[in-house]
Every structure is written in C-alpha cells, then in structure tokens.
The first five atom37 places (N, CA, C, CB, O) and aatype in JSON, in Angstrom:
{
  "aatype": [12, 6, 1, 9, 16, 0, 12, 9, 1, 0, 17, 6, 7, 1, 10, 16, 17, 3, 0, 10, 4, 6, 0, 19, 6, 1, 6, 16, 11, 0, 7, 18, 16, 1, 5, 0, 10, 2, 1, 18, 19, 6, 9, 11, 0, 0, 18, 15, 0, 18, 2, 3, 2, 14, 16, 14, 7, 3, 7, 11, 8, 10, 15, 0, 15, 15, 1, 11, 9, 10, 11, 10, 6, 1, 1, 19, 0, 6, 10, 6, 0, 19, 1, 15, 10, 10, 10, 6, 11, 13, 0, 1, 17, 0, 13, 2, 0, 15, 16, 1, 7, 10, 3, 6, 3, 13, 10, 3, 1, 14, 10, 15, 14, 9, 2, 1, 0, 7, 2, 1],
  "atom_mask": [
    [1, 1, 1, 1, 1],
    [1, 1, 1, 1, 1],
    [1, 1, 1, 1, 1],
    [1, 1, 1, 1, 1],
    [1, 1, 1, 1, 1],
    [1, 1, 1, 1, 1],
    [1, 1, 1, 1, 1],
    [1, 1, 1, 1, 1],
    [1, 1, 1, 1, 1],
    [1, 1, 1, 1, 1],
    [1, 1, 1, 1, 1],
    [1, 1, 1, 1, 1],
    [1, 1, 1, 0, 1],
    [1, 1, 1, 1, 1],
    [1, 1, 1, 1, 1],
    [1, 1, 1, 1, 1],
    [1, 1, 1, 1, 1],
    [1, 1, 1, 1, 1],
    [1, 1, 1, 1, 1],
    [1, 1, 1, 1, 1],
    [1, 1, 1, 1, 1],
    [1, 1, 1, 1, 1],
    [1, 1, 1, 1, 1],
    [1, 1, 1, 1, 1],
    [1, 1, 1, 1, 1],
    [1, 1, 1, 1, 1],
    [1, 1, 1, 1, 1],
    [1, 1, 1, 1, 1],
    [1, 1, 1, 1, 1],
    [1, 1, 1, 1, 1],
    [1, 1, 1, 0, 1],
    [1, 1, 1, 1, 1],
    [1, 1, 1, 1, 1],
    [1, 1, 1, 1, 1],
    [1, 1, 1, 1, 1],
    [1, 1, 1, 1, 1],
    [1, 1, 1, 1, 1],
    [1, 1, 1, 1, 1],
    [1, 1, 1, 1, 1],
    [1, 1, 1, 1, 1],
    [1, 1, 1, 1, 1],
    [1, 1, 1, 1, 1],
    [1, 1, 1, 1, 1],
    [1, 1, 1, 1, 1],
    [1, 1, 1, 1, 1],
    [1, 1, 1, 1, 1],
    [1, 1, 1, 1, 1],
    [1, 1, 1, 1, 1],
    [1, 1, 1, 1, 1],
    [1, 1, 1, 1, 1],
    [1, 1, 1, 1, 1],
    [1, 1, 1, 1, 1],
    [1, 1, 1, 1, 1],
    [1, 1, 1, 1, 1],
    [1, 1, 1, 1, 1],
    [1, 1, 1, 1, 1],
    [1, 1, 1, 0, 1],
    [1, 1, 1, 1, 1],
    [1, 1, 1, 0, 1],
    [1, 1, 1, 1, 1],
    [1, 1, 1, 1, 1],
    [1, 1, 1, 1, 1],
    [1, 1, 1, 1, 1],
    [1, 1, 1, 1, 1],
    [1, 1, 1, 1, 1],
    [1, 1, 1, 1, 1],
    [1, 1, 1, 1, 1],
    [1, 1, 1, 1, 1],
    [1, 1, 1, 1, 1],
    [1, 1, 1, 1, 1],
    [1, 1, 1, 1, 1],
    [1, 1, 1, 1, 1],
    [1, 1, 1, 1, 1],
    [1, 1, 1, 1, 1],
    [1, 1, 1, 1, 1],
    [1, 1, 1, 1, 1],
    [1, 1, 1, 1, 1],
    [1, 1, 1, 1, 1],
    [1, 1, 1, 1, 1],
    [1, 1, 1, 1, 1],
    [1, 1, 1, 1, 1],
    [1, 1, 1, 1, 1],
    [1, 1, 1, 1, 1],
    [1, 1, 1, 1, 1],
    [1, 1, 1, 1, 1],
    [1, 1, 1, 1, 1],
    [1, 1, 1, 1, 1],
    [1, 1, 1, 1, 1],
    [1, 1, 1, 1, 1],
    [1, 1, 1, 1, 1],
    [1, 1, 1, 1, 1],
    [1, 1, 1, 1, 1],
    [1, 1, 1, 1, 1],
    [1, 1, 1, 1, 1],
    [1, 1, 1, 1, 1],
    [1, 1, 1, 1, 1],
    [1, 1, 1, 1, 1],
    [1, 1, 1, 1, 1],
    [1, 1, 1, 1, 1],
    [1, 1, 1, 1, 1],
    [1, 1, 1, 0, 1],
    [1, 1, 1, 1, 1],
    [1, 1, 1, 1, 1],
    [1, 1, 1, 1, 1],
    [1, 1, 1, 1, 1],
    [1, 1, 1, 1, 1],
    [1, 1, 1, 1, 1],
    [1, 1, 1, 1, 1],
    [1, 1, 1, 1, 1],
    [1, 1, 1, 1, 1],
    [1, 1, 1, 1, 1],
    [1, 1, 1, 1, 1],
    [1, 1, 1, 1, 1],
    [1, 1, 1, 1, 1],
    [1, 1, 1, 1, 1],
    [1, 1, 1, 1, 1],
    [1, 1, 1, 1, 1],
    [1, 1, 1, 0, 1],
    [1, 1, 1, 1, 1],
    [1, 1, 1, 1, 1]
  ],
  "atom_positions": [
    [[-1.0, 4.49, -9.06], [-1.21, 4.04, -7.66], [0.46, 3.76, -7.07], [-2.31, 2.51, -7.65], [0.69, 4.76, -6.39]],
    [[1.49, 3.01, -7.03], [2.91, 3.27, -7.31], [3.58, 4.04, -7.19], [3.21, 3.21, -8.07], [4.53, 3.97, -6.41]],
    [[3.23, 5.41, -8.17], [3.93, 6.76, -8.1], [3.41, 7.49, -7.04], [3.81, 7.6, -9.34], [4.06, 8.52, -6.85]],
    [[2.36, 7.32, -6.19], [1.97, 7.71, -5.56], [2.58, 7.28, -4.4], [0.99, 7.67, -5.8], [3.27, 8.16, -3.87]],
    [[2.56, 6.03, -3.71], [3.13, 5.55, -2.6], [5.04, 6.03, -2.62], [2.72, 3.77, -2.64], [5.55, 6.44, -1.58]],
    [[5.74, 5.92, -3.68], [6.81, 6.54, -4.0], [6.97, 8.13, -3.49], [6.84, 6.38, -5.38], [7.89, 8.61, -2.83]],
    [[5.67, 8.85, -4.08], [6.27, 10.17, -3.32], [5.81, 9.95, -1.74], [5.55, 11.8, -4.02], [6.45, 10.59, -0.91]],
    [[4.84, 9.17, -1.32], [4.71, 9.31, -0.03], [6.05, 8.76, 0.82], [3.42, 8.62, 0.32], [5.98, 8.65, 2.04]],
    [[6.7, 8.59, 0.44], [8.35, 7.3, 0.75], [8.95, 8.36, 0.6], [9.04, 5.74, -0.47], [9.44, 8.67, 1.68]],
    [[9.24, 9.34, -0.43], [10.01, 10.04, -0.55], [9.84, 11.74, 0.4], [10.03, 9.94, -1.96], [10.57, 12.67, 0.72]],
    [[8.62, 11.4, 0.52], [8.22, 13.09, 1.32], [9.19, 13.34, 2.49], [6.44, 13.19, 2.15], [9.91, 12.56, 3.11]],
    [[8.97, 14.71, 2.6], [10.2, 15.24, 3.78], [9.26, 16.38, 3.84], [12.16, 15.61, 3.32], [8.81, 17.11, 2.96]],
    [[9.0, 16.3, 5.71], [8.57, 17.18, 6.28], [6.9, 16.83, 6.73], [0.0, 0.0, 0.0], [6.58, 15.65, 6.61]],
    [[6.22, 17.44, 7.05], [4.85, 17.15, 7.89], [3.93, 16.52, 6.25], [3.98, 19.09, 8.92], [3.74, 17.16, 5.21]],
    [[3.61, 15.37, 6.52], [2.42, 14.92, 5.68], [0.73, 14.6, 5.83], [2.85, 13.89, 5.35], [0.12, 13.73, 6.44]],
    [[0.34, 15.57, 5.1], [-1.53, 15.66, 5.31], [-1.96, 15.28, 4.11], [-2.34, 17.3, 5.65], [-1.25, 15.16, 3.11]],
    [[-3.23, 15.06, 4.19], [-3.57, 14.19, 3.34], [-4.08, 15.87, 2.02], [-4.98, 12.78, 4.15], [-4.06, 15.82, 0.79]],
    [[-4.33, 16.65, 2.56], [-4.29, 17.9, 1.54], [-3.23, 18.09, 0.82], [-4.43, 19.12, 2.11], [-3.21, 18.08, -0.41]],
    [[-2.06, 18.32, 1.73], [-0.84, 18.45, 1.15], [-0.47, 17.03, 0.13], [0.22, 18.69, 2.41], [0.08, 17.3, -0.94]],
    [[-0.73, 15.72, 0.4], [-0.52, 14.74, -0.54], [-1.54, 14.9, -1.84], [-0.66, 13.39, 0.2], [-1.21, 14.56, -2.97]],
    [[-2.71, 15.42, -1.53], [-3.2, 15.28, -2.66], [-3.06, 17.06, -3.61], [-4.82, 14.61, -2.27], [-3.33, 17.16, -4.81]],
    [[-2.69, 17.98, -2.95], [-1.69, 19.04, -4.16], [-0.89, 18.37, -4.52], [-0.85, 20.36, -3.76], [-0.97, 18.32, -5.74]],
    [[0.01, 17.69, -4.1], [1.73, 16.98, -4.33], [0.98, 16.32, -5.68], [2.65, 15.49, -2.76], [1.17, 16.76, -6.81]],
    [[-0.05, 14.98, -5.31], [-0.29, 13.87, -6.09], [-0.88, 15.59, -7.75], [-1.96, 12.26, -5.02], [-0.3, 15.62, -8.84]],
    [[-1.64, 16.29, -7.49], [-1.94, 16.56, -8.76], [-1.2, 17.49, -9.56], [-3.06, 16.89, -8.77], [-1.23, 17.74, -10.76]],
    [[-0.4, 18.02, -8.42], [0.79, 18.9, -9.32], [1.65, 17.83, -10.14], [1.99, 19.85, -8.19], [2.11, 18.08, -11.26]],
    [[1.87, 16.35, -9.36], [3.02, 15.12, -10.23], [2.01, 14.93, -11.62], [3.3, 13.07, -9.12], [2.56, 15.04, -12.72]],
    [[0.87, 14.72, -11.58], [0.32, 13.58, -12.06], [-0.58, 13.93, -13.29], [-0.42, 12.88, -10.97], [-0.82, 13.19, -14.24]],
    [[-1.18, 15.63, -13.02], [-1.95, 16.27, -13.17], [-3.52, 15.6, -13.22], [-1.46, 16.89, -14.12], [-4.25, 15.9, -14.17]],
    [[-3.93, 14.8, -12.3], [-4.92, 14.55, -12.17], [-5.66, 14.56, -10.66], [-4.85, 13.59, -12.79], [-5.08, 13.82, -9.87]],
    [[-6.68, 15.16, -10.18], [-6.79, 15.89, -9.13], [-7.73, 14.44, -8.34], [0.0, 0.0, 0.0], [-8.56, 13.72, -8.89]],
    [[-7.39, 14.39, -7.35], [-7.65, 13.22, -5.94], [-8.16, 13.94, -4.81], [-6.16, 12.42, -5.29], [-7.7, 15.02, -4.43]],
    [[-9.18, 13.3, -4.24], [-9.49, 13.67, -3.06], [-8.91, 12.75, -1.85], [-10.87, 13.76, -3.09], [-8.5, 11.62, -2.12]],
    [[-8.89, 13.11, -0.87], [-8.25, 12.09, 0.71], [-9.18, 11.25, 0.34], [-8.37, 12.68, 2.68], [-8.65, 10.14, 0.3]],
    [[-10.78, 11.13, -0.09], [-11.19, 9.96, 0.64], [-10.9, 8.65, -1.22], [-13.42, 10.32, 1.54], [-11.05, 7.43, -1.09]],
    [[-10.72, 8.92, -1.84], [-10.03, 8.73, -3.33], [-8.6, 8.01, -2.94], [-9.75, 10.41, -4.25], [-8.52, 6.78, -3.0]],
    [[-7.99, 8.46, -2.73], [-6.99, 8.35, -2.14], [-6.67, 7.06, -1.19], [-6.97, 9.42, -1.59], [-5.97, 6.08, -1.45]],
    [[-7.46, 7.43, 0.09], [-7.53, 6.48, 1.2], [-8.25, 5.37, 0.78], [-8.13, 7.03, 2.41], [-7.98, 4.63, 1.72]],
    [[-8.91, 4.77, 0.12], [-9.23, 3.78, -0.66], [-8.41, 2.72, -1.11], [-9.63, 4.26, -1.53], [-8.76, 1.55, -1.3]],
    [[-7.34, 3.2, -1.25], [-6.22, 1.92, -2.05], [-5.12, 1.54, -0.77], [-5.04, 2.74, -3.76], [-4.55, 2.4, -0.11]],
    [[-5.03, 0.67, -0.66], [-4.78, -0.01, 0.3], [-3.07, 0.54, 0.71], [-5.09, -1.59, -0.13], [-2.7, 1.13, 1.72]],
    [[-2.43, 0.18, -0.24], [-1.29, 0.75, -0.29], [-0.57, 2.03, 0.04], [-1.18, 0.6, -1.1], [0.43, 2.26, 0.72]],
    [[-1.34, 2.77, -0.64], [-1.68, 4.36, -0.31], [-1.78, 4.71, 1.25], [-3.19, 4.8, -1.0], [-0.93, 5.36, 1.85]],
    [[-2.9, 4.2, 1.8], [-3.4, 4.08, 3.01], [-2.53, 3.75, 3.91], [-4.33, 3.32, 3.05], [-2.59, 4.33, 4.99]],
    [[-1.41, 2.63, 3.65], [-0.8, 1.93, 4.65], [0.62, 2.72, 4.61], [-0.77, 0.27, 4.38], [1.3, 2.74, 5.63]],
    [[1.09, 3.39, 3.4], [2.18, 4.17, 3.1], [1.81, 5.39, 3.89], [2.42, 4.39, 1.55], [2.74, 5.94, 4.48]],
    [[0.63, 5.88, 3.99], [0.6, 7.19, 4.79], [0.87, 7.32, 6.08], [-0.48, 7.71, 4.76], [1.61, 8.14, 6.62]],
    [[0.04, 6.2, 6.68], [-0.1, 5.5, 7.89], [1.49, 5.5, 8.3], [-0.87, 3.96, 7.7], [2.0, 6.34, 9.03]],
    [[2.32, 4.17, 7.58], [3.84, 4.17, 8.36], [4.28, 5.74, 8.19], [5.17, 2.97, 7.5], [4.8, 6.25, 9.18]],
    [[4.11, 6.56, 7.01], [5.17, 7.6, 7.52], [4.29, 8.49, 8.54], [5.89, 8.61, 6.17], [4.78, 8.89, 9.6]],
    [[3.25, 8.72, 8.26], [2.86, 9.4, 9.92], [3.31, 8.96, 11.39], [1.4, 9.25, 10.14], [3.67, 9.68, 12.32]],
    [[3.16, 7.2, 11.34], [3.36, 7.03, 12.66], [4.55, 6.49, 12.73], [2.43, 6.32, 13.31], [4.89, 5.4, 13.18]],
    [[5.3, 7.52, 12.14], [7.05, 6.6, 12.3], [7.74, 8.54, 12.19], [7.79, 4.86, 10.09], [8.64, 8.43, 11.36]],
    [[7.71, 9.61, 12.51], [7.38, 11.04, 12.07], [9.12, 11.1, 11.94], [6.34, 12.3, 13.36], [9.83, 10.19, 12.36]],
    [[9.6, 12.24, 11.35], [10.85, 12.56, 11.2], [11.01, 13.3, 12.67], [11.13, 13.41, 9.82], [10.1, 14.01, 13.09]],
    [[12.28, 13.08, 13.44], [12.33, 13.78, 14.71], [13.15, 14.91, 14.42], [12.89, 12.94, 15.89], [14.18, 14.96, 13.75]],
    [[12.31, 16.14, 15.24], [12.72, 17.36, 14.7], [12.62, 17.97, 12.93], [0.0, 0.0, 0.0], [11.79, 17.46, 12.18]],
    [[13.32, 18.8, 12.55], [13.19, 18.78, 10.85], [13.91, 17.97, 10.16], [13.53, 19.97, 10.2], [14.18, 18.26, 8.99]],
    [[14.33, 16.87, 10.69], [15.0, 15.67, 9.76], [16.13, 16.35, 9.26], [0.0, 0.0, 0.0], [16.94, 15.58, 8.74]],
    [[16.53, 17.84, 9.24], [17.88, 17.61, 8.73], [19.3, 17.79, 8.96], [17.86, 17.97, 7.98], [20.19, 18.18, 8.2]],
    [[19.3, 17.39, 10.33], [20.0, 17.18, 10.98], [20.4, 15.96, 11.27], [19.75, 17.68, 11.64], [21.42, 15.71, 11.92]],
    [[19.48, 14.97, 10.71], [19.55, 13.79, 10.56], [20.83, 12.66, 9.8], [18.47, 13.83, 10.05], [20.6, 12.35, 8.63]],
    [[21.6, 12.31, 10.2], [22.61, 11.47, 9.42], [22.15, 10.85, 8.23], [23.14, 10.42, 10.22], [20.94, 10.64, 8.13]],
    [[23.28, 10.4, 6.92], [22.39, 9.62, 5.78], [21.93, 7.83, 6.98], [23.86, 9.22, 3.76], [21.09, 7.07, 6.5]],
    [[22.4, 7.55, 7.99], [21.9, 6.07, 7.93], [21.2, 6.14, 8.8], [22.74, 4.92, 8.05], [20.61, 5.14, 9.2]],
    [[21.01, 7.62, 9.5], [19.71, 7.49, 10.25], [18.28, 7.6, 9.48], [19.73, 8.56, 11.28], [17.22, 7.0, 9.65]],
    [[18.74, 8.78, 8.42], [17.34, 8.66, 7.67], [16.86, 7.42, 7.17], [17.31, 9.46, 6.54], [15.74, 6.91, 7.28]],
    [[18.19, 6.92, 6.46], [17.8, 5.73, 5.83], [17.47, 4.26, 6.55], [18.79, 5.56, 4.96], [17.11, 3.25, 5.94]],
    [[17.7, 4.4, 8.21], [16.93, 3.74, 9.03], [15.53, 3.87, 9.23], [17.39, 3.87, 9.97], [14.76, 2.96, 9.51]],
    [[15.18, 5.56, 9.0], [13.55, 5.54, 9.3], [12.94, 5.2, 8.17], [12.88, 6.89, 9.76], [12.06, 4.34, 8.25]],
    [[13.2, 5.65, 7.18], [12.79, 5.23, 5.68], [12.53, 3.56, 5.95], [14.22, 5.6, 4.34], [11.44, 3.16, 5.54]],
    [[13.17, 2.83, 6.41], [13.25, 1.38, 6.33], [12.35, 0.98, 7.3], [14.61, 0.77, 6.54], [11.94, -0.15, 7.02]],
    [[11.94, 1.36, 8.18], [11.55, 1.14, 9.42], [10.22, 1.67, 8.75], [12.36, 1.85, 10.77], [9.32, 0.87, 9.02]],
    [[9.65, 2.94, 7.82], [8.52, 3.23, 7.53], [8.15, 2.27, 6.83], [8.35, 4.31, 7.05], [7.04, 1.81, 7.08]],
    [[9.06, 1.59, 5.59], [8.83, 0.99, 5.05], [8.13, -0.88, 5.59], [9.86, 1.37, 4.47], [7.19, -1.42, 5.0]],
    [[8.58, -1.25, 6.29], [8.41, -2.5, 7.53], [6.69, -2.15, 7.81], [9.69, -2.18, 9.37], [5.83, -2.9, 7.34]],
    [[6.42, -1.21, 8.44], [5.25, -0.58, 8.63], [4.22, -0.53, 7.84], [5.44, 0.41, 8.81], [3.07, -0.42, 8.26]],
    [[4.55, -0.63, 6.59], [3.73, -0.03, 5.7], [3.33, -1.28, 5.11], [4.34, 1.07, 4.78], [2.28, -1.45, 4.5]],
    [[4.53, -2.46, 5.4], [4.37, -4.04, 4.73], [3.35, -4.51, 5.52], [5.75, -5.15, 4.81], [2.28, -5.01, 5.17]],
    [[3.84, -4.26, 6.82], [2.95, -5.22, 7.76], [1.46, -5.12, 8.1], [3.51, -5.18, 9.0], [0.65, -5.93, 8.55]],
    [[1.38, -3.73, 7.69], [0.15, -3.43, 7.07], [-0.67, -3.47, 6.16], [0.07, -2.89, 7.04], [-1.86, -3.16, 6.16]],
    [[-0.1, -3.81, 5.43], [-0.81, -4.46, 3.88], [-0.72, -5.91, 4.14], [0.15, -4.05, 2.21], [-1.71, -6.47, 3.66]],
    [[-0.09, -6.55, 4.58], [-0.01, -8.18, 5.0], [-0.87, -8.21, 6.27], [1.7, -8.81, 5.37], [-0.91, -9.34, 6.76]],
    [[-1.66, -7.15, 7.01], [-2.5, -7.53, 7.76], [-3.82, -7.77, 7.44], [-2.44, -6.87, 8.52], [-4.6, -8.53, 8.04]],
    [[-4.13, -6.74, 5.99], [-5.47, -6.52, 5.5], [-5.56, -7.72, 4.73], [-5.73, -5.17, 4.68], [-6.62, -8.31, 4.54]],
    [[-3.94, -8.25, 4.1], [-4.22, -9.08, 3.07], [-4.54, -10.69, 3.74], [-2.91, -8.97, 2.03], [-4.88, -11.6, 2.99]],
    [[-4.43, -10.84, 4.89], [-4.91, -11.62, 5.68], [-6.12, -11.63, 6.51], [-4.17, -11.73, 6.22], [-6.71, -12.64, 6.9]],
    [[-6.47, -10.25, 6.77], [-8.06, -10.48, 6.89], [-8.71, -10.92, 5.6], [-8.81, -9.13, 7.33], [-9.7, -11.63, 5.82]],
    [[-8.45, -10.72, 4.33], [-9.58, -10.96, 3.34], [-9.56, -12.15, 2.89], [-9.62, -10.14, 2.24], [-10.45, -12.71, 2.26]],
    [[-7.99, -12.77, 3.37], [-8.09, -14.27, 2.95], [-8.98, -15.14, 3.99], [-6.56, -14.91, 2.88], [-9.68, -16.05, 3.54]],
    [[-8.95, -14.95, 4.94], [-9.43, -15.09, 6.45], [-11.38, -15.2, 6.23], [-8.75, -13.33, 7.55], [-12.24, -15.97, 6.66]],
    [[-11.4, -13.77, 5.19], [-12.83, -13.51, 5.21], [-13.39, -14.69, 3.6], [-13.12, -11.38, 5.02], [-14.43, -15.35, 3.63]],
    [[-12.49, -14.67, 2.45], [-12.31, -15.6, 1.7], [-12.66, -16.98, 1.88], [-11.31, -15.52, 1.51], [-13.58, -17.46, 1.22]],
    [[-12.0, -17.69, 2.75], [-11.68, -18.85, 3.39], [-13.54, -18.69, 3.69], [-10.24, -18.84, 4.81], [-14.36, -19.06, 2.86]],
    [[-13.83, -18.19, 4.76], [-15.13, -18.31, 5.38], [-16.53, -18.1, 4.61], [-15.08, -17.4, 6.41], [-17.62, -18.55, 4.96]],
    [[-16.23, -17.27, 3.4], [-17.26, -17.57, 2.27], [-16.99, -18.59, 1.69], [-17.43, -16.66, 1.3], [-18.06, -19.11, 1.41]],
    [[-15.93, -19.38, 1.22], [-15.88, -20.51, 0.25], [-16.3, -21.51, 1.55], [-14.21, -20.8, -0.71], [-17.35, -22.12, 1.34]],
    [[-15.75, -21.76, 2.7], [-16.47, -22.86, 3.46], [-17.98, -22.46, 3.45], [-15.89, -23.03, 5.04], [-18.55, -22.87, 4.46]],
    [[-18.33, -22.17, 3.09], [-19.99, -22.03, 3.35], [-20.88, -22.25, 2.35], [-20.41, -20.73, 3.75], [-22.1, -22.43, 2.43]],
    [[-19.97, -22.22, 1.13], [-20.74, -22.28, -0.5], [-20.08, -24.14, -0.32], [-19.77, -20.78, -2.37], [-20.3, -24.81, -1.32]],
    [[-19.48, -24.76, 0.66], [-19.17, -26.15, 0.6], [-17.16, -25.85, -0.3], [0.0, 0.0, 0.0], [-16.35, -26.75, -0.06]],
    [[-16.99, -25.43, -0.61], [-15.71, -24.89, -1.49], [-14.64, -25.82, -0.7], [-15.34, -22.95, -1.4], [-13.7, -25.04, -0.5]],
    [[-14.32, -26.96, -0.21], [-12.58, -27.08, 0.42], [-11.59, -26.91, -0.32], [-12.1, -28.36, 0.93], [-11.23, -26.7, -1.48]],
    [[-11.27, -27.04, 0.7], [-9.03, -27.07, 0.38], [-8.51, -27.26, -1.15], [-8.02, -28.88, 1.27], [-7.87, -26.56, -1.94]],
    [[-9.07, -28.51, -1.18], [-8.77, -29.16, -2.24], [-9.28, -28.63, -3.25], [-9.03, -30.31, -2.2], [-8.38, -28.45, -4.06]],
    [[-10.29, -28.26, -3.67], [-10.96, -27.42, -4.67], [-10.6, -26.14, -4.84], [-12.2, -27.35, -4.46], [-10.87, -25.71, -5.96]],
    [[-9.96, -25.21, -3.94], [-9.41, -24.22, -4.08], [-7.89, -24.34, -4.47], [-9.68, -23.6, -3.03], [-7.13, -23.52, -4.99]],
    [[-7.79, -25.01, -4.25], [-5.58, -25.28, -4.79], [-5.78, -25.97, -6.25], [-4.23, -27.0, -3.39], [-4.85, -26.07, -7.05]],
    [[-7.1, -26.43, -6.5], [-6.6, -26.75, -8.14], [-6.03, -26.2, -8.98], [-7.31, -26.91, -8.89], [-6.75, -25.26, -9.3]],
    [[-4.92, -26.18, -9.74], [-4.13, -25.33, -10.62], [-5.15, -24.43, -11.83], [-3.0, -26.41, -11.39], [-6.03, -24.94, -12.53]],
    [[-4.87, -23.39, -11.82], [-5.54, -22.76, -13.16], [-5.8, -23.65, -14.1], [-4.75, -21.75, -13.85], [-5.03, -24.61, -14.16]],
    [[-6.79, -23.57, -14.98], [-7.08, -23.85, -16.8], [-5.57, -23.29, -17.56], [-8.79, -22.58, -17.58], [-5.26, -22.14, -17.23]],
    [[-4.93, -23.76, -18.22], [-3.96, -23.48, -19.03], [-4.72, -22.41, -20.12], [-3.33, -24.87, -19.63], [-5.73, -22.53, -20.83]],
    [[-3.73, -21.29, -19.92], [-4.57, -20.51, -21.5], [-4.31, -21.23, -22.56], [-4.05, -18.91, -22.07], [-3.57, -22.21, -22.54]],
    [[-4.96, -20.73, -23.67], [-4.95, -21.23, -25.32], [-4.55, -20.04, -25.68], [-6.4, -21.79, -26.18], [-5.31, -19.16, -26.09]],
    [[-3.36, -19.93, -25.56], [-2.76, -18.61, -26.5], [-3.14, -18.38, -27.79], [-1.34, -18.66, -26.72], [-3.27, -17.29, -28.35]],
    [[-3.38, -19.88, -28.39], [-3.16, -20.03, -30.14], [-4.83, -19.38, -30.69], [-2.85, -22.24, -30.77], [-5.3, -19.3, -31.83]],
    [[-5.38, -19.0, -29.41], [-7.33, -18.6, -29.25], [-7.5, -19.06, -30.62], [0.0, 0.0, 0.0], [-6.89, -19.94, -31.22]],
    [[-8.52, -18.23, -31.04], [-9.06, -18.83, -32.75], [-9.06, -17.96, -33.97], [-10.65, -19.25, -32.79], [-9.72, -17.17, -34.63]],
    [[-7.94, -18.57, -33.86], [-7.15, -17.55, -34.71], [-7.45, -18.2, -36.26], [-5.3, -17.48, -34.24], [-6.98, -17.65, -37.26]]
  ]
}
C-alpha cells in the first residue's frame, strides 16, 4: 500500500484508475482492479488529493519550488481526507461502545502486558 501511495505522489501528468492499475502491475507484478485499490483508505485519499490539485498546464514549466508546494498541498489534502475518515470511524466505534454499556474509563484502560517469556 505504501508503495502504491508513493507512486501516486510521484506521478507526473494525468492520473486515471486504469493508468494507475497498469503502473502498479508493472511495478509490483501484481494485478489490481480499480475497485481493489479503491478499498484502501490511503490509496483512495492519495488518488483524490492528486486529482483535486491538478498540475497546471503540462507541469514542465513549473519552478522547483512550485512543484514542491503543489506536492505538499496534495499531501495535506490526502492527510485531511484520512483524518476525516478516521474521525468518522472513531464516532462509529464510540456510538457502538456506548450502546453496549462500555464507558470511557473502560475503553481507556491500558492494554494487558505481553508475556514475552511465553510457554518456553
């Protein structure tokens, strides 16, 4: 997944799902469909951020600083989309926990320590 999001961030030119699927298959030797890639929140967010902030013109006449600003704007949009999805998930989990009588004190309890010695 990280490799595919890195490919999207480094993409030059017009990005389509078909073009991305072909590039992913060339790079990873594994075939993915649009639907399969779209299931991953990070990939979907990176794809949307790229297409929501298109490169003006052909992108070849941009200065290095303009290209860097554009990439950073895309990254911010990507992270905001992921953050929004995580907040929605948290709200759903909080509601489901409250309907089962689980309060904040119960949910904030520390995890059990790991028995690293095991059953050796």
